[in-house]
N, C-alpha and C positions, 0 to 999 in steps of 0.2 A: 548452446542454443541451437537446435536442428534447423537445418535448412533456411536461415534467416531470409526475410523478405526484404530485398532492397527497393521495392516499389514506392516505400514511403518517401524516399529521397527525391522522387519526381512529383511529389504530390503538394509540395510547397507549403509543409506544416509549419505551423507556429512554433511548436516544439514537441518532443516525445516525451514520455515519462513512463519508467519501468518500476513496478510496484513489488519489487522483491523476488528472492529465490533464483539465485545465479545457478544452482545446482539442485540435485535431489538431496532429501534429508539425510539419508544413509551414508552418502558418499563422502570422501574424504576432504577436508577443508585445506587443499593445499594451495601455494601461492598462485600457482597457475591459473585456478579459478577465478581469482579476483584480476590477475593481469591480463587474462583474456577477455573477461567482461571490459576491463577498462578499455581496451583496443576496439572492441566493438562500439562501445558508446562513443568513443573519440572518433570513430570513422563516420559517424552519423553526420548528414549535412545540418540538419536543424539541431537547436539546442536541445539537449539530452537530460532530462532530469531522472532522479533514482532516489528509492527508498530502500533500506536493507530489508532482507527477508529472514525468516526463523532458519531456513536451510543454510544461510551465509554465516550465521554465527550462534544462534541458540542451540542449533542441532550440533554444532561441532564438538560439544562435551561428550557425544557418543563415541567418539574415537580417541583412544587413549593418546596422550601428549597434547591435546589441544585443550584451549581454555576458550570458552563462549566470549569473554570479556576481551581477550587478546584479540580475537578475531574482529569483534565490533572495533575496538581500537584501530585495528589494521584498516577497516574499511573506512573508518573516519579520516585516517591520513591518506589514504588513496583516492578516495572518491570526493571527499569533502573537505579539502585544504584550501579551496579559494571561496569566495563569495559569488561565484559563477557556476551555471550548470556546465556539463560536459558536452561534447559535440563540437564540431567545426566552426559553427557559429554559437554563441554563447549569449546567455541572459544572466543579467544581475539578478541576484536573489537576495533577500533577508535572510538571516541566519540567527537561530535562538542562541543565545548566550546564558541566559538564567530561567528558571532554576536549573542546577546543575544534573547530569546524570553520572552513572558512576563509570570509571575505566578501570584498569588493572590495579593501580596503585593509588587512585585518589579520585575526587570529584573531577568531571571535565564538562565542557559544554556539549550540550547536544546538538553538534553542528551538522547533524544529519537531518535535522528538522527545518525545513526551507519554505518561504514564501515569497510569491511573484505575481504579478498583474500582467495580463495581455487582453488588450480589447475590451475593457470595462469589465473584466471578471478577474476574481482572486482565486489563487491557487495555493495549496499548502500541503506538504508532506509531513506525516507523523510516523515515528518509529513505534509502531503497535505490532506486535508478533503473535501469530498464530502457534499453536492451538489454544493456549492459554496463558501467553503473555509473558513466558518465562517463569511460570509458577508450578510446572510439571515437567515431564519428561526424566532424563536421568540425573539432571543437576539442577533442580530448580533453585532460584535465586530470589527471594523475597526482597531482600535490600535493594538489588539492581531494579526489579520491577517497580519497587515504592518511589524510587527517585525518578525513574523514566516516566512512569504513569503521571505522576504530578507535573513533569514538564510538559508532556503531551497534554494534558488538560489545559494548563496555562497558555500553551502555543495555540491551541484550538480556540479558545476564549479571546486571546489577542487578534486571531485572525478574523473572527466575527467583527470586533471592535474596529480592525482596519478596513473590513470591507464597508461597515456603516459609513465611518469618516469619509472614505473615498467614494461612496456611492456606487459601488459595484453592484452590477445586475445579479450576480450570483457567485457561490463559492464552490470549489470543487476540492475535496480532500482526497489524496492518496496515500495509502499506507498498505501494510501487507496483509493484516490479520483479517479473517473472516470473525467478526465477534459474536455472530448469531444474534438476531433481532427477535425471533419468536420461537414457537415449538415446532415449526414445520420442517427444519433444516437437520434433523438428527443425523442423517448420513454424511452431512457436509460441514456441519460447523457446531458450536455450543447451541444447547436447547435452553431457552430460558422463557420466564413469564413476561409477555409482551408488554404488560402493564406496569409492573415493577421494575423489570430488565434485570430481575435476579435468574442467575442460572439455575436450572432445575434438574440438572442430569447428574448430579452429586461431584461433578469435577471440580477443580479449582477455578475460582471465577477471577480472570484477570482484566475483565472489562466492563463490569456493571457501573462502576464509578464515573469511568468516562462515558459511557453510552447516557448516563443520567444528565451529566452536565452538557453533553452534545445535543439531548432532546431538548433541554430548556433554550440553548442557544438557536436552535432551529425554529422553535415556535416563535422567539422573539424577533428573528430575522425576517421571516415571512416570505423571503424571496428563495429562489431555487436554491437547494444545497444537495450536491452529489458527493456520495462516499464511495470511492473506489477502492477496491482491494482484490487482492489474489487468494492466496492461501489454500482454499478447497477446491480450487481448479474445476470450476463448474461455470461456465458462462452463462450469466443471467443479468437481467435489469428488472428490478421491482421496487416496490414501495413497502418494506416490511415494518417500518419505523410507526408506532403508535404511541398516543399521548396515554396518561396515567389513567384515562377514562376508557381506553380500548379504541379510541378513534385514531384512524390513519392520518399521518401528517402528508398532506397532499404536496408540499414543497420540498418532501426528502426522497431521493431516489439513491437506491443502491445499486453500484455497477460492479460485477464481479467479472473479471478479464480471464481469457483463456489462460490454461497452464499445462505444462508437460506431466505425463504421467509415466515416465520412463521406470518408475519403480515397481511398477505393475507388470513389466515384461511386455515382450513384442506382441504377445496374443491378445493384449488388451486394446480394446477398439480406440481407446483414447491415447495410444501410445504416443503418438506424435501431435497431440493437440495442443500445437504451439501456433497460435496466430495472433493477430493484433486487432485492435479497436480503433477506429477512427470516429474522433469526437467533432460534429459541427457544433460551432459556437456562434451564436447570433444575440449580442447583448441587447437587441431592439426587440426580440421576440419575447413572448409570454413564459416559455419554459426553459428558454436560453440554450440548452443542450438538447442536440439529438445525435443518435449513435447509429454507426454502421461498421458491422463486423467485416474483417478483412481475413478472408481464408487463404493461407498460404499454399499455393497449388502443390508444392513438394511435401507438404505434410498431410496431404489428403491420404486416407489409409483405407477405411471403409469405401468410399467412393472415390477411386482416383480422378484426377483431373481429365477433362475430354481433350 
C-alpha cells in the first residue's frame, strides 16, 4: 500500500474496512503479501475489517505453482481465525458457518463473511470477486463459484433479516467485486440489462443470481442500503440499481472506493490512486450515510499537495 495515511488513527473512527486486493493482479502471491497486510491491519488503532479480493486469491492461478483455493485457505487462516476484527481495538463479529464454501480438500465454513452492528446500523462483508466471480480468467472454477455464491446469497438475506429484527436504521455491505448494475460501465465493470440484471457483454455472468436476490431484499427493506466495493478502481457514489420496471431504487447506493493502478505503469495518472473514504453515520438521519473522500497527500501525482 503506497504511502499509507495514518491520519485516520487520530479521527476516532468506529472501525475501518478494506474491500480487498492486497496487491496487483499479475504480481506473485508470496507469503510476504499477506503477512505485510496483516501487520498493517494489526497496527491500526480502530477495529479493522477486511474482505478478500480477487488479486489476493483468484488471480494467483496466473502464476505457476500457486492455487487460488490454497491462497484463499491461507487468507481464511491468517485473517479470519477468530470471531473478531483485526486492529489494536477489536469488534466482535458474527461469522458465517453454513452453507459451506470450498477449500482445497473439502467443504469449509465461509469464515470470511462477517456481520456486526455499530450505532444502530448493520454491516456485513461478502466474498464476491471481480471481474466474474471466479468464472473466467486462466483457471475458472464453477464448483467453487457455485458454493460461495449460494453462501453469499444466504448471508446477504440473513443480514437483512437480522437488520429487520434489530430495527437497524440501515445496512452496509462490503465486498470486492464490481458486479455491474446497468449498461453504462463498459470500461469499468460488467455490462448488464438493468431490468433483468442479465449480463449482456457475452462474458460469464457470476453476479445475476446474487443481484436479483439483493434487489428483492432492498425493495422489501425500504431503509437505506449501501453496497461498497473496489475492483474496477474508479471512485464513485451513485444509485445504479433499478427494479424490474426500470425505476431507480432510491434507498440503494453503490459506493466504489479508490484503488491502486500500479499495473498501468508510473505514467498513468492514477498510478497512486490510493486514498480512503470516510463515512459519517447518523442512524437518526433520513439517509443515514454521508461520504467524505480522504486524499492522501503523498499519493497525489497530477497535482502535488501544496
